[in-house]
Steps between C-alpha positions, in 0.01 A plus 500: 500500500166674458306450181413792275292760694133421515201718585294331772206700640393444857136393454338536155147366448482160331236563232424246229283506190229334712458813713516732197231300321273494807535876551419547130190285546395702798537825304299359210231368733374849572535436876820629651420598863404258779307217337509130406880469485551653843234268642666199335839592642343528845350151464825351375700643792247398766487141366882473482563644845212315663280786619132556439548843350763735356469868405732649237571873538742749345786441746611302802484826691126536425445135603678551830315823570158352417570212740562753778179684405301177505624449853391850597855599599549873533573792732611388846606153381850360468641264239840332542734510201869415443759774446666302219254513214365722218288796599171342385502267801478798740343773284165314485479527876534877467242510218230369736604740780649236727846507659780283358691337787840411356715213622844374399574183309687196633878524546556200277223530240281754319184383682316727741630457857229286660612571858470874431159449335375335816636782720350770274140376534265726694124539539514723193658234275266386227731333243851383425640533150789259455692488170590190296817669383658367181205258475603301810213441741543636850423292809121503500478240777684739728283794401176314564638377834565862596156635402321215671706550813410871504120451451434639850633843387295513181215752485297452179348805330286345220309184432784324308744569784247371755459174305877459464550571869865588467757713318492439122808373317502694170787368288690724263579220258572732206798282420352159579250405228543122468690450827402221742501465877456156662344376180252788473508771238590846623173690469313234699716525816465852636165654585536743206770476230595767248692412184669734253490464123714807434725496193805373699314213671511133406154520343398836364191683385715817448335649810274293718454279800277243663349464844410160644383404848428207723134443573394646833240301699173690493608728212368438149773502235259617235414797723870582549546482123205736450642744758831499321329572169327800662823625665694480175238658272372819662242317710299446183238225533552373145825464303524628148434159348177455698383851396523406131222245531179616330308738720750461785656847495387605848737460796554626852806639677500333842818669630760759396764241436803453272598420139754224464346229275701292255432537125437217256807610304717442806317176575564382141872516570448323828293216354776396261773559757308265729494227232878530471567539873592143599784502245603848612526386861704198390740722311548732802589197709756387245669843510496513879663154520776610261560815701502302825753250364731790408462723802428283806852351510634856524446741792201653319180466707186401308141420593364145513216484248406136531463277805315191622197702611500803275558604142583849378362669188863585416433869461830655609857372532620697802865477604705645784875566501596491870726775624469745211387861547217682320762675290660167399156350426428796266839454333416136425165604351674751273765243396228250414328769291826566318492134394138547382335331794221692677467426871286649777460541878210346694439704704593837633323472839193717545645708789769627257237665276384858553130412538566262786765722660232766510281258694771466764663175392878478552716235327709471817207323659513230230858371504429169329328672209797734450751217530328305220457809288862619506645193327204375294506459121223339291598323179284472187252210531239478224372263233651696209850399617677240283739241648787695336388822669470326841856377456611853411334649810674241718838562337473880531390486865771253608769699320397834655453358847857367513601854598261498798488147644 
């Protein structure tokens, strides 16, 4: 028997008094754009992840795009992306004028199909953008094996590419802040890693993101950081904080670049979220383990978030109901909503969207992506959930699914 109807949102931000007080302090400080709090958040993230540098910008999308621009990727180049992802993975390729080369996912997982990645590489390929979907790291060993095997095809077009000597692995780890792969933090594994701090993510700055990278032999990390500052702030040689120093008003514009810096108000939220983050990750794991205990004995397919050589950030709890149609999946979502439980779908494959159809992509060429999409339902997974609410979600889902499995 179901308890009294509850109202359980899908992914509300977990904001405490700590964040509110820090934002208030930022507002009272008289400095609200990019400044000391943004720089502190960058240092905290770099130290935690184990990279020399980190740049915080206004979105994961901006981070991913700036990484492509650092690499000099543009017109005539190709970048391999999965069909089963959010648009930001592929749209950044279009932003820089390159061609997104889309491949399917694996038949038995949501990871990019590594065999198809290998086949898709040409002399024009400059980067691969895999996705750590739901916060679960993809197989980076396999990806680096592929790009090293294909070195003979690689034609560099700027100094960073020449020093790398191969295709760059640019991870879309929007979901994976805090995840680990073979004992290393995600953010220190791929060549470039782009995190999201959007309102629905594990750690939020309302809007925001972070870019980290592995040090490249022969490339100075401080110089890369400086280039990213220029790219994200109109090509201006001094940021606003530096210009406030006495007599230091004058600046230069060294390129007609972009505007995607993070503000200190956003960073204020992030600084306190970061302090709380270990406990938030622990709570996500507790909820996942409760869901797993309830659903794995049934014929509901779930993702494996924790293993001997990897650890998820626990961002999404993705389920599949084998054998149901899209119509039945949508019925289940409506029935869950009628019980007050908001669910979601991750993802509608890119070739099903108008923008990508107009580029010539056809979902029929991506059968694994469609097969996963048609019976996928994502349950609420966030740190505002109480144990009682988790139990209610489980009870509702099991009751409704009796009609379908």
